[in-house]
C-alpha positions as CSV (number, residue, x, y, z in Angstrom):
1,M,-72.0,19.1,9.3
2,I,-69.3,18.5,11.9
3,L,-67.2,16.9,9.2
4,I,-67.6,20.0,6.9
5,L,-66.6,22.3,9.9
6,V,-63.5,20.2,10.6
7,L,-62.5,20.4,6.9
8,L,-63.0,24.2,6.7
9,L,-61.0,24.7,9.9
10,G,-58.3,22.5,8.5
11,L,-58.2,24.5,5.3
12,G,-58.0,27.7,7.3
13,W,-55.1,26.5,9.3
14,G,-53.3,25.3,6.2
15,S,-53.8,28.6,4.5
16,A,-52.5,30.4,7.6
17,A,-49.4,28.2,7.6
18,L,-48.8,28.9,3.9
19,A,-49.2,32.6,4.5
20,Q,-46.6,32.6,7.3
21,A,-44.1,30.6,5.3
22,P,-41.0,32.8,4.5
23,F,-40.7,33.9,0.9
24,Y,-37.2,32.2,0.5
25,Q,-38.3,28.9,1.9
26,G,-37.6,26.1,-0.6
27,K,-36.2,28.6,-3.2
28,T,-32.8,29.2,-4.7
29,L,-31.1,32.6,-4.6
30,T,-28.5,33.1,-7.4
31,I,-25.5,35.5,-7.2
32,V,-24.3,36.4,-10.6
33,V,-20.5,37.1,-10.3
34,G,-18.9,39.3,-13.0
35,T,-15.6,37.4,-13.2
36,K,-14.2,33.9,-13.4
37,A,-14.4,31.4,-10.6
38,G,-11.3,31.7,-8.4
39,D,-10.9,35.4,-8.8
40,V,-11.0,37.3,-5.5
41,Y,-14.2,39.0,-6.7
42,D,-15.6,35.5,-6.9
43,L,-14.1,34.3,-3.6
44,Y,-16.1,36.9,-1.5
45,P,-19.6,36.0,-2.8
46,R,-18.8,32.3,-2.4
47,L,-17.8,32.8,1.2
48,L,-20.9,35.0,1.7
49,A,-23.2,32.4,0.2
50,E,-22.1,29.7,2.8
51,Y,-23.2,31.8,5.7
52,W,-25.8,34.2,4.4
53,T,-28.4,31.5,4.0
54,K,-28.7,30.9,7.7
55,H,-29.6,34.6,8.3
56,I,-32.3,34.7,5.6
57,P,-35.7,33.5,6.8
58,G,-36.5,30.3,4.9
59,N,-32.8,29.5,4.5
60,P,-32.7,29.4,0.7
61,N,-30.1,27.5,-1.3
62,I,-27.6,30.1,-2.6
63,I,-25.6,29.4,-5.8
64,I,-23.0,31.3,-7.7
65,Q,-23.2,31.9,-11.5
66,N,-20.0,33.3,-13.1
67,V,-20.6,35.6,-16.1
68,P,-17.2,37.1,-16.8
69,G,-16.3,39.8,-19.3
70,A,-16.0,43.6,-19.9
71,A,-15.0,44.2,-16.3
72,S,-18.3,42.8,-15.1
73,L,-20.4,45.1,-17.3
74,I,-22.0,42.0,-18.9
75,A,-23.1,40.6,-15.6
76,T,-24.3,44.0,-14.4
77,N,-26.5,44.5,-17.5
78,Q,-27.8,41.0,-17.0
79,V,-28.9,41.5,-13.4
80,Y,-30.2,44.9,-14.0
81,N,-32.3,44.1,-17.1
82,I,-32.9,40.5,-17.7
83,T,-33.6,39.0,-14.3
84,K,-36.9,39.4,-12.4
85,G,-37.2,41.9,-9.6
86,D,-38.2,39.2,-7.1
87,G,-35.0,39.1,-5.0
88,L,-33.9,35.7,-6.2
89,T,-31.1,37.1,-8.4
90,L,-28.3,39.3,-7.1
91,G,-25.0,40.6,-8.7
92,A,-21.5,40.7,-7.4
93,I,-20.0,43.4,-9.6
94,Y,-17.0,45.7,-10.1
95,P,-17.0,49.0,-8.2
96,A,-16.0,51.3,-11.1
97,L,-18.8,50.7,-13.5
98,Y,-20.0,54.3,-12.9
99,F,-17.1,55.3,-15.2
100,D,-18.9,53.7,-18.2
101,Q,-22.1,55.6,-17.4
102,L,-20.4,58.9,-16.8
103,L,-18.8,58.4,-20.2
104,K,-22.2,57.6,-21.8
105,K,-21.1,54.2,-23.1
106,T,-23.8,52.7,-25.3
107,E,-23.2,49.3,-23.7
108,V,-24.5,50.6,-20.3
109,K,-28.0,49.3,-19.6
110,Y,-28.1,50.3,-15.9
111,D,-28.4,53.4,-13.8
112,W,-25.6,53.6,-11.1
113,S,-27.5,56.3,-9.1
114,K,-30.6,53.9,-8.9
115,M,-28.7,50.7,-8.3
116,P,-30.5,48.5,-5.7
117,W,-27.5,48.2,-3.3
118,I,-27.3,45.4,-0.8
119,G,-23.8,46.3,0.5
120,S,-20.1,45.6,0.1
121,T,-18.0,43.1,1.9
122,V,-14.8,45.2,1.9
123,T,-13.4,48.6,1.0
124,S,-10.8,48.2,-1.7
125,N,-7.7,50.3,-1.9
126,H,-5.4,49.4,-4.7
127,L,-1.8,48.8,-5.7
128,M,0.3,48.2,-8.7
129,Y,2.8,45.4,-8.8
130,M,5.7,45.2,-11.2
131,R,7.9,42.3,-12.1
132,A,11.1,42.5,-10.0
133,D,13.3,41.6,-12.9
134,T,12.4,44.8,-14.9
135,P,14.1,48.1,-14.6
136,Y,11.0,49.7,-13.1
137,K,11.6,49.7,-9.4
138,S,9.6,52.8,-8.6
139,V,7.1,55.3,-10.1
140,E,10.1,57.5,-10.7
141,D,11.7,54.8,-12.9
142,V,8.4,54.5,-14.9
143,R,8.4,58.3,-15.3
144,N,11.9,58.3,-16.7
145,A,11.7,55.1,-18.8
146,K,12.2,55.3,-22.6
147,T,10.0,52.2,-23.0
148,A,6.7,52.1,-21.1
149,P,6.0,48.9,-19.1
150,K,3.0,46.7,-20.3
151,C,0.1,46.4,-17.8
152,G,-2.9,44.1,-18.3
153,S,-6.6,45.0,-18.0
154,T,-10.1,43.5,-18.5
155,G,-11.7,46.8,-19.4
156,I,-11.9,50.5,-18.5
157,A,-13.9,49.9,-15.4
158,S,-11.2,47.6,-14.0
159,T,-8.4,48.9,-11.8
160,G,-5.9,47.4,-14.3
161,Y,-7.0,50.1,-16.8
162,Y,-8.0,53.2,-14.9
163,M,-5.2,53.2,-12.4
164,P,-2.3,53.3,-14.9
165,K,-4.2,55.9,-16.8
166,L,-4.7,58.0,-13.6
167,M,-1.0,57.6,-12.8
168,E,-0.2,59.0,-16.3
169,E,-2.5,62.0,-15.7
170,V,-1.5,62.9,-12.1
171,L,2.1,61.6,-11.8
172,G,3.5,61.8,-15.4
173,S,4.2,58.1,-15.7
174,K,3.7,56.2,-18.9
175,F,2.2,52.7,-19.5
176,D,1.3,50.5,-22.4
177,I,-2.0,49.0,-21.4
178,V,-3.0,45.7,-22.9
179,S,-6.8,45.2,-22.6
180,G,-9.2,42.4,-23.4
181,Y,-8.3,39.8,-20.7
182,Q,-11.3,38.0,-19.3
183,S,-10.1,38.0,-15.7
184,G,-7.3,39.0,-13.3
185,Q,-6.1,35.5,-13.3
186,D,-5.4,35.7,-17.0
187,I,-3.4,38.8,-16.5
188,D,-1.3,37.2,-13.8
189,L,-0.6,34.3,-16.0
190,A,0.5,36.7,-18.8
191,V,2.9,38.4,-16.3
192,E,4.3,35.0,-15.3
193,R,4.9,34.3,-19.0
194,G,6.7,37.6,-19.5
195,E,4.0,39.0,-21.8
196,L,3.3,41.8,-19.3
197,Q,5.2,43.4,-16.5
198,C,2.6,45.0,-14.3
199,R,-1.0,44.9,-13.0
200,A,-3.1,47.2,-10.8
201,F,-5.7,45.7,-8.6
202,T,-6.8,45.5,-4.9
203,I,-4.5,45.2,-1.9
204,T,-7.0,42.6,-0.5
205,A,-6.5,40.3,-3.5
206,Y,-2.7,40.7,-3.4
207,H,-2.7,39.3,0.2
208,A,-5.6,36.8,-0.3
209,R,-4.6,34.1,-2.8
210,E,-2.0,32.5,-5.1
211,P,0.0,33.3,-7.0
212,F,0.7,36.3,-4.9
213,I,1.6,34.4,-1.7
214,S,4.3,32.5,-3.6
215,W,5.3,35.5,-5.5
216,R,6.0,37.5,-2.4
217,K,8.1,34.6,-0.9
218,R,10.4,34.6,-3.9
219,N,10.3,38.3,-4.5
220,F,8.9,37.9,-8.0
221,V,7.2,41.3,-8.0
222,N,7.6,44.7,-6.3
223,V,4.7,47.0,-5.3
224,I,5.4,50.5,-6.5
225,I,2.2,52.5,-5.5
226,Q,-0.9,52.2,-3.4
227,T,-4.1,54.3,-3.3
228,G,-5.1,54.6,0.3
229,L,-5.0,57.9,2.2
230,K,-2.4,56.3,4.4
231,R,0.0,53.4,3.8
232,D,-1.3,49.9,4.4
233,P,0.9,48.3,7.1
234,R,1.5,45.2,4.9
235,I,3.2,47.3,2.2
236,K,4.4,50.1,4.5
237,D,7.4,50.8,2.3
238,T,5.3,51.7,-0.7
239,P,4.3,55.3,-1.2
240,T,0.6,56.3,-1.7
241,I,-0.7,58.1,-4.7
242,Y,-1.4,61.1,-2.5
243,E,2.3,61.3,-1.3
244,L,3.4,61.1,-4.9
245,M,0.9,63.8,-6.0
246,D,2.5,66.0,-3.4
247,R,6.0,65.1,-4.5
248,Y,5.2,65.9,-8.2
249,K,3.1,69.0,-7.4
250,T,-0.1,67.6,-9.1
251,S,-2.6,70.4,-10.0
252,D,-5.9,70.9,-8.3
253,A,-7.8,70.0,-11.4
254,S,-6.0,66.6,-11.6
255,R,-6.6,66.0,-7.9
256,K,-10.3,66.4,-8.5
257,L,-10.1,63.9,-11.3
258,A,-8.2,61.5,-8.9
259,K,-10.9,61.9,-6.3
260,V,-13.8,60.7,-8.5
261,I,-11.8,57.9,-10.0
262,L,-10.5,56.6,-6.6
263,A,-14.1,56.7,-5.2
264,S,-14.4,53.3,-6.7
265,G,-12.4,51.9,-3.8
266,D,-15.1,53.0,-1.4
267,F,-17.7,51.0,-3.4
268,G,-15.4,48.0,-2.7
269,R,-17.0,44.7,-3.8
270,P,-20.6,45.6,-4.4
271,I,-23.6,43.2,-4.0
272,V,-26.7,44.5,-5.8
273,A,-30.2,43.4,-6.5
274,A,-32.3,43.7,-9.7
275,P,-34.7,46.7,-9.9
276,G,-38.2,46.2,-8.7
277,V,-37.6,44.0,-5.7
278,P,-40.4,44.7,-3.1
279,A,-39.3,47.0,-0.3
280,D,-39.9,44.4,2.5
281,R,-37.7,41.9,0.6
282,M,-34.9,44.4,0.0
283,K,-35.0,45.2,3.8
284,L,-34.7,41.5,4.5
285,L,-31.7,41.1,2.2
286,R,-30.0,44.1,3.6
287,D,-30.6,43.2,7.2
288,S,-29.5,39.6,6.7
289,F,-26.4,40.7,4.8
290,K,-25.4,42.9,7.7
291,Q,-26.1,40.0,10.1
292,T,-23.9,37.8,8.1
293,L,-21.0,40.2,7.9
294,T,-21.0,40.6,11.7
295,D,-21.5,36.8,12.3
296,P,-18.4,35.6,14.4
297,A,-18.3,32.3,12.5
298,F,-18.3,34.1,9.2
299,L,-15.6,36.5,10.3
300,A,-13.4,33.6,11.6
301,E,-13.7,31.8,8.3
302,A,-12.9,35.0,6.4
303,E,-9.8,35.4,8.4
304,R,-8.8,31.7,7.8
305,R,-9.2,32.3,4.1
306,K,-7.2,35.6,4.3
307,L,-10.2,37.6,3.1
308,E,-10.5,41.0,4.8
309,I,-13.9,42.2,5.9
310,D,-14.5,45.9,6.1
311,P,-18.2,46.4,5.1
312,T,-19.9,49.3,3.5
313,W,-23.7,49.3,4.0
314,Y,-26.3,50.1,1.4
315,D,-27.2,53.6,2.5
316,E,-23.5,54.7,2.3
317,M,-23.3,53.3,-1.2
318,E,-26.5,55.1,-2.2
319,S,-25.1,58.4,-1.1
320,L,-21.7,57.8,-2.8
321,A,-23.4,56.7,-6.0
322,K,-25.4,60.0,-6.2
323,D,-22.1,61.9,-5.5
324,V,-20.1,60.3,-8.3
325,M,-23.0,60.6,-10.8
326,A,-23.1,64.3,-10.0
327,T,-19.5,64.8,-11.1
328,P,-19.2,68.2,-12.9
329,A,-19.0,68.2,-16.7
330,D,-15.4,69.5,-16.8
331,V,-14.2,66.7,-14.6
332,V,-16.1,64.1,-16.7
333,A,-14.5,65.6,-19.8
334,R,-11.0,65.1,-18.3
335,M,-12.0,61.6,-17.3
336,K,-13.2,60.9,-20.8
337,K,-9.8,62.0,-22.2
338,L,-7.9,60.1,-19.6
339,L,-9.7,56.9,-20.3
340,G,-9.2,57.2,-24.1
341,D,-12.8,57.9,-25.0
342,G,-12.4,61.3,-26.4
């Protein structure tokens, strides 16, 4: 009898211990990254993975899975539809994928307004660089050129596509956009080979990695425009798109179009979950994400790697997502025309 009682008590304590074990203990959390390894969109989740685990109860192993293509639409569809909603698979995706949904692209298998946001590591204003050995030294030169410069892009949801198109609409410049590259690194290599002259992408990436560090030292490229409301001090001699819209007296209708397109910069570098993750697990992921991005050790390592940290939290992203998905039909129609989809 005593032996049975001891066994029952032992089983009870064992069950209690199992019940109290954190969900993530002994598990692997995968972050699906929508670009190639080594791209700055990849560098952020890799840094995050190193420090995030210590803030998640159970300290799971965190791995990166690269699924490049279509400006991260492939990776986003995968996370949103194929993975289980158990909180073990997250996505690191491009911020402008709402374009594809607003334009009713058949490839879209996600709902931007219902995306399970975790947060973003940094707000992303953008720039356009131009090879310095071309005649295009400014936006004015591009406006007046007889032959449009060639810019590279991975897809319409990438800055490399929509920023030149926006500049055409609101500033009157002309570009020859070459799409289909798998990653930004491929575009940069094409620029080095002389196949392309320009690329639009984030200011953060331009100051975070090679080849841009070396390019700046040897004046290989010039920066001709930036998208922030005010000039970034690192490129203080480069005009903003807002300054240029004032200079060229851009219409109110075109300014509204610019507003919805440039909202992508506020989404930054999103981290999302799959639909269906239990509320308590989503809270755990969001809280631990915030703890990681305010961790002094994480911030020190980000600074060492030249990766800026300027977080956007999930609730801000939820609100912004609802705003952009409520874009009026007339603005969407102009957006559709601008992006070559109608």
